[in-house]
C-alpha positions in Angstrom: 24.8 6.1 -36.3 23.8 3.3 -34.0 24.5 4.1 -30.3 25.1 1.4 -27.8 24.4 1.0 -24.1 25.6 -1.4 -21.4 23.4 -4.3 -20.3 24.1 -6.7 -17.5 23.1 -10.3 -17.7 22.8 -12.3 -14.4 22.9 -16.1 -14.5 23.7 -19.2 -12.4 26.5 -21.7 -13.0 26.8 -24.5 -10.6 24.5 -22.7 -8.1 26.7 -19.6 -8.1 25.5 -16.2 -9.3 27.5 -14.6 -12.1 27.0 -11.5 -14.2 28.5 -10.2 -17.4 28.1 -6.8 -19.0 27.5 -6.4 -22.8 27.3 -3.4 -25.0 24.0 -3.6 -26.9 22.9 -1.6 -29.9 19.6 0.2 -29.7 16.5 -1.7 -30.9 18.1 -5.1 -30.1 15.6 -7.8 -29.3 16.3 -10.6 -26.8 16.5 -13.1 -29.7 19.2 -11.0 -31.4 21.1 -10.6 -28.1 21.1 -14.4 -27.6 22.5 -15.0 -31.1 24.9 -12.1 -31.2 26.6 -12.8 -27.9 26.2 -16.6 -28.0 24.4 -16.8 -24.6 23.8 -20.5 -25.0 27.6 -21.0 -24.4 27.5 -19.2 -21.1 25.1 -21.6 -19.4 25.1 -25.3 -19.2 21.3 -25.4 -19.2 19.7 -26.8 -22.4 16.5 -24.7 -22.0 16.3 -21.4 -20.4 14.1 -18.2 -20.2 15.3 -14.6 -20.1 13.6 -12.1 -18.0 13.8 -8.4 -17.1 13.7 -7.6 -13.3 12.1 -10.9 -12.5 9.5 -11.0 -15.3 10.0 -13.5 -18.2 9.8 -11.7 -21.5 9.1 -12.8 -25.1 12.2 -13.1 -27.3 10.9 -10.3 -29.5 11.1 -7.8 -26.5 13.4 -4.8 -27.4 16.1 -4.4 -24.7 16.0 -0.9 -23.1 18.8 1.0 -21.3 18.9 0.1 -17.6 17.2 -3.3 -18.1 18.6 -6.1 -15.9 18.6 -9.3 -17.9 18.3 -12.5 -16.0 18.7 -16.0 -17.3 16.5 -18.6 -15.8 17.2 -22.3 -16.1 14.7 -25.0 -15.3 14.7 -26.1 -11.7 16.0 -29.6 -11.1 14.0 -30.4 -7.9 10.6 -29.2 -6.7 11.3 -27.1 -3.6 8.1 -28.2 -1.9 8.9 -31.9 -2.3 12.5 -31.3 -1.1 11.3 -29.6 2.1 9.0 -32.5 2.9 11.8 -35.0 2.5 14.1 -32.9 4.8 11.3 -32.6 7.4 11.0 -36.4 7.5 14.6 -36.8 8.5 
C-alpha cells in the first residue's frame, strides 16, 4: 500500500504569491512530482528551479512529509542595477 501525504507548493504568478497543495506518494522525487502534476503549466516561466525551505534541490531529491516546495523563476532585472537607477532619479 502506497501512502500519501500533503505537500504545499509556493510559486509566483505576475508578482503575486500563490500556493497549491498536492497529495504526494512516498518516495516521489521532484522530477516525478513535476511530471505527474504538470507543474510547468502552473507557471509562465520557461525555466525554473524547485527548492525546499529556500534551498534549491536536485530533481532526484525525494520529497519528504512537511517539506515546503518553492518554485523559483529566473529574475528579470538585477536588483542592484535597479536600485542604482532609482537612486539617480
